[in-house]
C-alpha positions as CSV (number, residue, x, y, z in Angstrom):
1,M,117.4,87.4,35.8
2,T,118.5,90.4,34.8
3,V,119.4,93.4,37.3
4,I,116.7,95.5,35.6
5,K,114.1,92.7,36.2
6,V,115.1,92.1,39.9
7,I,114.8,96.0,40.9
8,I,111.3,95.9,39.0
9,T,110.5,92.5,40.7
10,G,111.3,93.8,43.8
11,I,109.4,97.4,43.5
12,L,106.2,94.9,42.4
13,S,106.6,93.0,45.7
14,V,106.8,96.2,47.6
15,F,103.7,97.4,45.8
16,C,101.5,94.0,47.0
17,I,103.0,94.6,50.9
18,S,102.5,98.1,51.1
19,T,98.9,98.9,50.1
20,A,97.7,96.0,52.3
21,A,96.7,98.7,54.6
22,L,94.8,101.2,52.3
23,P,91.4,101.5,53.5
24,K,88.5,100.0,51.3
25,N,85.6,101.3,49.7
26,K,82.7,99.2,50.1
27,D,80.3,100.7,48.0
28,A,81.8,99.6,44.3
29,Q,80.9,101.3,41.1
30,S,82.7,101.8,37.8
31,E,82.7,104.1,34.6
32,V,83.5,103.5,30.8
33,V,84.5,106.2,28.5
34,I,84.7,105.2,24.7
35,V,87.2,107.0,22.8
36,E,85.0,108.2,20.4
37,D,82.6,109.7,22.8
38,V,85.2,112.0,24.6
39,H,84.6,115.6,24.2
40,W,87.5,117.7,22.5
41,G,89.0,121.5,23.3
42,Y,92.7,123.2,23.4
43,L,95.3,122.0,25.8
44,N,96.5,125.5,26.1
45,P,93.4,127.9,24.9
46,L,95.5,131.0,24.6
47,R,97.1,129.4,21.5
48,G,93.9,128.5,20.1
49,D,94.3,126.1,16.8
50,K,98.0,126.0,17.4
51,S,97.6,124.4,20.5
52,P,97.0,120.7,20.6
53,G,93.7,119.5,21.2
54,A,92.7,118.0,24.7
55,A,90.5,115.9,26.4
56,D,89.8,115.1,29.7
57,L,88.8,111.4,30.4
58,W,88.8,112.1,34.2
59,G,89.3,115.1,36.2
60,D,89.3,118.4,35.4
61,R,92.2,119.8,33.8
62,T,91.6,123.5,34.5
63,K,91.0,122.7,38.3
64,S,93.3,121.8,41.3
65,V,92.4,118.0,40.9
66,A,94.3,115.1,39.6
67,T,93.0,114.4,35.5
68,G,94.1,112.2,33.2
69,M,93.4,113.4,29.4
70,L,94.2,112.5,25.8
71,V,96.2,115.0,23.9
72,R,96.3,115.0,19.8
73,F,99.1,116.4,17.8
74,N,99.3,117.2,13.9
75,L,102.1,116.1,12.0
76,G,104.9,118.0,12.9
77,F,104.0,119.9,15.5
78,S,107.0,121.5,17.6
79,S,105.8,123.2,20.7
80,P,108.2,126.4,21.7
81,P,110.4,126.0,24.7
82,H,107.9,126.2,27.8
83,I,107.7,124.7,31.3
84,H,104.4,123.7,33.5
85,N,103.2,124.6,36.8
86,I,103.1,121.1,37.5
87,T,104.6,117.7,37.1
88,Y,103.0,115.4,34.1
89,R,103.4,111.9,33.0
90,G,102.7,110.7,29.1
91,V,102.4,107.6,27.3
92,V,102.6,107.5,23.4
93,I,99.1,106.1,22.1
94,K,99.7,106.9,18.4
95,G,102.5,108.2,16.3
96,M,105.9,109.4,17.5
97,M,106.6,111.9,20.3
98,H,109.5,113.6,21.4
99,N,110.3,115.6,24.9
100,D,113.3,116.5,25.9
101,T,115.3,119.8,26.4
102,P,115.1,122.4,23.4
103,N,118.7,121.6,22.2
104,A,118.4,117.7,22.2
105,E,118.9,115.5,19.4
106,K,115.3,114.2,18.6
107,M,114.4,110.7,20.1
108,W,111.3,109.4,18.8
109,M,109.2,107.5,20.8
110,P,106.7,104.8,19.5
111,P,103.4,103.8,21.0
112,G,103.9,102.0,24.4
113,S,106.8,104.5,25.1
114,F,106.6,106.5,29.1
115,W,108.0,109.7,29.7
116,M,107.7,112.2,33.0
117,Q,108.2,115.9,32.9
118,P,109.1,117.6,36.0
119,A,107.3,121.0,36.9
120,G,109.5,123.8,36.1
121,Q,111.9,122.5,33.7
122,N,112.6,124.2,30.6
123,H,111.6,121.6,27.3
124,I,109.9,121.1,24.1
125,T,107.6,118.5,22.8
126,A,107.1,117.4,19.0
127,A,105.4,115.2,17.3
128,N,106.0,113.2,14.1
129,G,103.4,110.6,13.0
130,K,100.3,111.3,10.6
131,A,98.2,110.7,14.0
132,N,99.6,111.4,17.2
133,L,97.9,110.9,20.4
134,I,99.0,110.4,23.9
135,Y,97.4,110.1,27.5
136,L,98.8,112.6,29.8
137,E,98.4,112.8,33.7
138,I,98.7,115.1,36.5
139,D,98.2,114.3,40.3
140,K,97.2,117.7,41.1
141,G,95.9,120.8,38.7
142,P,95.2,123.1,36.6
143,Y,97.7,122.2,33.9
144,L,99.3,125.5,32.8
145,V,101.7,126.6,30.0
146,K,104.6,129.2,31.2
147,P,107.3,130.7,29.5
148,S,111.0,129.4,29.9
149,A,111.9,132.4,31.7
150,E,109.9,131.4,34.7
151,H,111.9,128.0,34.9
152,F,112.5,126.3,38.3
153,D,114.1,123.3,39.7
154,N,111.5,121.3,41.9
155,G,114.3,118.2,42.6
156,E,112.6,115.7,39.9
157,R,114.2,114.7,36.9
158,P,112.5,113.7,33.8
159,I,112.5,110.1,32.5
160,N,112.1,108.8,28.6
161,Q,111.5,105.7,28.4
162,H,111.4,104.0,25.1
163,K,109.3,101.5,24.4
164,S,112.4,99.5,23.5
165,N,113.6,99.7,27.0
166,I,110.9,98.7,29.2
167,V,111.3,95.7,30.8
168,W,108.4,93.5,31.3
169,L,107.5,90.6,34.2
170,N,105.6,87.2,33.5
171,Q,104.1,85.5,35.9
172,D,107.2,83.6,36.8
173,D,108.6,87.2,38.2
174,S,105.4,88.6,40.0
175,T,102.4,87.9,42.0
176,W,100.0,90.2,40.0
177,V,99.7,88.2,36.9
178,K,98.4,84.6,36.6
179,G,98.3,82.7,33.6
180,G,99.1,82.6,30.0
181,D,101.5,85.1,28.5
182,V,100.6,88.3,30.6
183,E,103.1,90.8,31.4
184,I,103.5,93.9,33.7
185,T,105.7,96.8,34.4
186,A,106.1,99.2,36.9
187,L,106.5,102.8,35.9
188,W,106.0,105.0,39.4
189,E,104.8,105.6,42.5
190,N,103.9,108.9,44.3
191,A,104.0,110.2,48.0
192,D,100.2,109.5,48.3
193,K,101.2,105.7,46.9
194,L,99.3,106.0,43.8
195,R,101.3,103.7,41.6
196,G,101.5,103.4,37.6
197,S,102.2,100.3,35.4
198,M,101.1,98.7,32.5
199,I,100.2,95.3,31.4
200,K,100.4,93.4,28.4
201,I,97.5,90.9,27.5
202,P,98.3,88.7,24.1
203,A,95.7,87.9,21.3
204,G,93.1,85.4,22.4
205,F,93.2,86.7,26.4
206,N,89.9,85.7,27.9
207,G,90.4,87.0,31.5
208,K,89.8,89.5,34.9
209,L,91.2,92.3,36.1
210,K,90.2,92.2,39.9
211,T,90.7,94.9,42.5
212,D,89.7,96.6,45.7
213,A,91.2,99.7,45.3
214,S,90.2,103.4,46.3
215,E,91.3,104.2,43.0
216,F,91.5,102.0,40.0
217,R,91.8,103.9,36.6
218,V,92.8,102.2,33.1
219,V,93.5,103.6,29.7
220,V,93.7,101.2,26.5
221,I,97.2,102.0,25.3
222,T,97.5,99.7,22.3
223,G,95.4,97.0,20.7
224,E,91.6,96.6,21.1
225,V,89.9,94.9,24.3
226,M,86.3,93.9,24.7
227,Y,85.3,94.8,27.9
228,K,82.2,93.9,30.0
229,S,81.3,94.4,34.0
230,K,78.2,93.9,36.2
231,E,77.6,97.4,35.4
232,T,77.2,96.7,31.9
233,T,74.5,95.3,29.9
234,E,76.6,94.1,26.6
235,P,80.0,94.1,25.9
236,K,82.0,97.2,24.7
237,K,84.7,97.5,22.3
238,L,87.5,99.7,23.5
239,L,90.2,100.9,21.3
240,P,93.4,103.2,22.0
241,G,92.3,105.9,24.3
242,S,89.4,104.4,25.8
243,Y,89.1,104.2,29.5
244,F,87.5,102.6,32.6
245,S,87.8,102.5,36.1
246,S,86.4,101.4,39.6
247,T,86.8,102.3,43.4
248,G,86.1,99.5,45.8
249,K,86.0,95.8,44.9
250,F,85.4,95.2,41.7
251,Q,86.0,92.9,38.5
252,H,86.4,94.1,34.9
253,M,86.5,91.4,32.2
254,L,88.7,91.8,29.6
255,S,88.7,89.8,25.7
256,A,91.5,90.5,23.3
257,S,91.6,89.0,19.4
258,E,95.0,91.0,19.3
259,P,97.8,92.0,21.5
260,S,96.9,94.9,23.8
261,T,98.8,97.3,26.6
262,L,96.7,98.7,29.3
263,Y,98.2,101.6,31.6
264,I,96.9,101.4,35.1
265,R,96.6,103.9,37.7
266,S,95.8,102.4,41.0
267,G,95.7,103.1,45.0
268,S,95.9,99.3,46.1
269,D,97.0,96.2,44.4
270,F,95.3,94.3,41.6
271,H,95.4,90.9,39.8
272,V,95.2,90.1,36.3
273,S,94.5,86.7,35.5
274,Q,93.5,84.5,32.5
275,K,91.2,81.9,32.3
276,R,92.6,78.7,31.4
């Protein structure tokens, strides 16, 4: 086992242990948002159609609340240097994305890549695919774009994690996954004990995501999954950018005809299992 894999295994083990004492929501409920149904606006309304498009999946990016949104960029988009008032995380869903300091050489990140942009740090964002789409997440809003001259250092440092540099763990390395070729990787943890991770499910997967979290949110990053639960009347096809969530003890039933990647934000431990 590599050193990096040992570190991630340790992180996931700590996740399971430290979240056991979190309060549980007994009134379980869920939500499903199909990407075709989202309502688009502008990420930076002051720039109008020069701004990337944006659509909230949950929360409200204009208010002082945590929010998860989709952001889409045209081919060749490159922002002017700028900062943000808050830290955000990005996961590439479609296309090729670059996010770094203004003079940095371009490192194009494909679908399944992850980055974290600290508040106050000067940077640019660029897109180089015919269609470019990301999932962007903040722990507190509003999401604002400000000029570089207002830069500050909040002590955080940026992360640019290309898909090829992500280390995945299987059922031999993590107690969070059981059965088949399901894999998991840990991405982040904040001061409120919320954690971000991604799972990869193989083609032919048929199984469950089980959770008892006060906050549990999932975004389809790549592939295609069929979704159902006790609160759905019929299976729903979830393409990249689609979203589902739950509170309390809940089981999300998934099947996939092709390899698929899911991003998960959770306030407690969860388990993914494949039917044998």
